[in-house]
C-alpha positions as CSV (number, residue, x, y, z in Angstrom):
1,M,-202.1,203.7,-95.1
2,T,-203.6,205.8,-92.6
3,F,-205.5,204.8,-89.4
4,D,-208.8,205.5,-91.1
5,E,-207.7,203.5,-94.0
6,Y,-206.6,200.6,-91.9
7,Q,-209.9,200.5,-90.1
8,S,-211.6,200.3,-93.5
9,Y,-209.4,197.5,-94.7
10,F,-210.0,195.7,-91.3
11,E,-213.8,196.1,-91.7
12,D,-213.8,195.1,-95.4
13,I,-212.2,191.9,-94.3
14,L,-215.1,191.2,-92.0
15,T,-217.8,192.2,-94.5
16,N,-216.2,191.1,-97.9
17,T,-214.2,188.2,-96.6
18,A,-214.1,186.4,-99.9
19,A,-212.0,189.1,-101.3
20,H,-209.2,188.5,-98.7
21,E,-207.9,185.0,-99.6
22,I,-206.0,184.4,-96.3
23,Y,-209.2,185.3,-94.3
24,A,-211.5,183.5,-96.7
25,N,-209.3,180.3,-96.7
26,N,-208.6,180.3,-92.9
27,P,-211.3,180.3,-90.4
28,D,-208.7,180.8,-87.6
29,Y,-207.6,184.2,-89.3
30,L,-210.9,185.3,-89.7
31,N,-212.0,184.4,-86.2
32,Y,-209.0,186.3,-84.7
33,T,-209.8,189.4,-86.9
34,K,-213.3,189.4,-85.6
35,L,-212.1,189.3,-82.0
36,N,-209.6,191.9,-82.8
37,W,-211.9,194.2,-84.3
38,S,-214.0,194.1,-81.0
39,R,-210.8,194.7,-78.9
40,M,-209.6,197.5,-81.0
41,N,-212.9,199.4,-80.9
42,R,-213.1,198.8,-77.2
43,W,-209.6,200.6,-76.8
44,L,-210.5,203.3,-79.3
45,K,-213.6,204.1,-77.1
46,K,-212.1,203.6,-73.4
47,F,-208.3,204.4,-73.7
48,E,-207.0,207.7,-72.7
49,P,-203.4,208.5,-72.8
50,S,-202.0,209.6,-69.5
51,E,-201.1,213.4,-68.8
52,K,-197.3,212.3,-68.9
53,M,-197.8,210.5,-72.4
54,K,-199.7,213.6,-73.4
55,N,-197.0,216.0,-72.4
56,C,-194.3,214.0,-73.8
57,I,-196.2,213.8,-77.4
58,Q,-196.8,217.7,-77.0
59,Q,-193.0,218.1,-76.8
60,I,-192.5,216.7,-80.4
61,K,-191.9,219.9,-82.4
62,D,-190.0,218.4,-85.4
63,P,-191.7,216.2,-88.1
64,Q,-191.7,212.5,-87.2
65,H,-192.9,209.6,-89.1
66,W,-194.4,206.7,-87.0
67,I,-194.7,203.4,-88.9
68,V,-196.6,200.6,-87.5
69,I,-196.3,197.2,-89.0
70,T,-199.4,195.1,-88.3
71,E,-202.1,192.8,-89.6
72,P,-205.7,192.5,-88.5
73,W,-205.5,189.1,-87.3
74,C,-202.7,190.0,-84.7
75,G,-203.9,190.0,-81.2
76,D,-201.1,192.1,-79.8
77,A,-201.8,194.8,-82.3
78,A,-205.5,194.7,-81.5
79,H,-204.4,196.4,-78.2
80,S,-201.2,198.4,-79.3
81,V,-202.2,200.0,-82.6
82,A,-205.4,201.5,-81.2
83,Q,-203.4,202.9,-78.1
84,L,-200.6,204.2,-80.3
85,Y,-202.9,206.0,-82.7
86,L,-204.7,207.6,-79.7
87,I,-201.4,208.6,-78.2
88,V,-200.3,210.4,-81.3
89,K,-203.4,211.7,-83.3
90,D,-203.5,215.1,-81.8
91,N,-199.9,216.0,-82.8
92,P,-199.8,217.3,-86.4
93,M,-196.0,216.8,-86.3
94,I,-196.4,213.1,-86.2
95,D,-197.3,211.1,-89.4
96,F,-198.9,208.0,-88.4
97,D,-198.7,205.2,-91.0
98,I,-199.5,201.7,-90.9
99,Q,-197.8,199.1,-93.1
100,L,-199.1,195.6,-93.4
101,R,-196.7,192.9,-92.4
102,D,-197.8,190.3,-95.1
103,A,-197.9,193.0,-98.0
104,E,-195.1,194.9,-100.1
105,P,-192.7,196.4,-99.3
106,F,-192.3,193.7,-96.5
107,L,-190.8,196.4,-94.3
108,I,-191.0,193.9,-91.4
109,D,-187.8,192.0,-93.0
110,E,-185.8,194.8,-91.6
111,Y,-187.2,194.7,-88.2
112,L,-187.3,191.0,-87.0
113,T,-187.5,190.0,-83.5
114,N,-185.4,187.2,-82.6
115,G,-185.3,186.3,-86.3
116,G,-189.2,186.3,-86.5
117,K,-191.7,188.7,-88.0
118,S,-193.4,189.4,-84.7
119,I,-195.8,192.4,-84.7
120,P,-196.9,195.1,-84.1
121,K,-193.8,197.0,-84.7
122,L,-193.3,200.6,-84.2
123,I,-190.7,202.4,-86.0
124,I,-190.2,206.2,-85.5
125,R,-188.2,208.2,-88.0
126,N,-187.1,211.6,-88.0
127,E,-188.0,214.2,-90.9
128,V,-185.3,212.8,-93.2
129,G,-186.2,209.0,-92.7
130,H,-183.6,207.9,-90.1
131,D,-184.8,205.5,-87.4
132,K,-185.0,207.3,-84.0
133,L,-186.3,204.2,-82.2
134,V,-188.0,200.9,-82.6
135,W,-190.5,199.3,-80.3
136,G,-192.4,196.1,-80.3
137,P,-193.9,193.7,-80.6
138,R,-195.3,194.1,-77.2
139,P,-194.4,195.9,-73.9
140,A,-191.1,194.4,-72.4
141,A,-192.9,192.8,-69.3
142,L,-195.3,191.0,-71.6
143,Q,-192.6,189.9,-73.8
144,Q,-191.0,188.4,-70.8
145,L,-194.1,186.7,-69.8
146,F,-194.6,185.5,-73.4
147,E,-191.1,184.1,-73.6
148,E,-191.6,182.3,-70.2
149,L,-194.7,180.8,-71.2
150,K,-193.2,179.6,-74.7
151,A,-190.2,178.1,-72.7
152,Q,-192.7,176.0,-70.7
153,D,-194.3,174.7,-73.8
154,Q,-197.8,176.2,-72.7
155,P,-200.4,175.5,-75.4
156,F,-201.3,178.4,-77.6
157,D,-204.9,178.9,-76.0
158,V,-203.0,179.3,-72.6
159,L,-200.6,181.7,-74.1
160,K,-203.4,183.8,-75.7
161,E,-205.4,184.0,-72.6
162,A,-202.4,185.1,-70.6
163,L,-201.7,187.7,-73.0
164,Q,-205.2,189.0,-73.2
165,K,-205.4,189.2,-69.5
166,W,-202.2,191.0,-69.2
167,Y,-203.4,193.8,-71.5
168,N,-206.8,194.1,-69.9
169,D,-205.3,194.4,-66.5
170,D,-202.6,196.8,-67.8
171,K,-204.8,199.2,-69.6
172,G,-202.0,200.5,-71.8
173,E,-199.9,201.7,-68.9
174,E,-196.6,199.7,-69.7
175,I,-196.8,201.0,-73.4
176,Q,-196.9,204.6,-72.3
177,K,-194.2,204.1,-69.7
178,E,-191.9,202.6,-72.4
179,L,-192.7,205.2,-74.9
180,T,-192.2,208.3,-72.5
181,S,-188.9,206.7,-71.7
182,L,-187.6,205.9,-75.1
183,L,-188.8,209.5,-76.5
184,A,-186.8,211.0,-73.7
185,E,-183.6,209.5,-74.7
């Protein structure tokens, strides 16, 4: 789906919850989604890719297909998906496609992280569908923090708060550094 379709789907979960079984039957998922809607929209209003990132994206002259595997309930995705979209939206050579993790064709099964279905996951393919690179589920520095907190058996609420603080403090810098480095390879 396009980013606009994803936003419509996201909004429909919030306005027509009964039609979305997982959200209707699980208040935690619905609450995460409400929070993530606010976070995503805040990034859409405030995030501006760096000049280095813009220049890197402008250098892409051959068609690319950027696929983001995500779900509205995912806290990491609330930050990264909006930033990724804003990074690429002005380059017509980049087709930005969103796939839901928990819906067919279950593309996530081909891009597991340590055996898990961690999202968001970005797959960049060339014009004939070959993977150029895979990124995710979060910037490497944050992934390291996440793994350290998990190894310490920190409660989920502590983990969530630490990740949220990291995203707020980072302001999208690390994802841009990683992408410019990966795209330069």
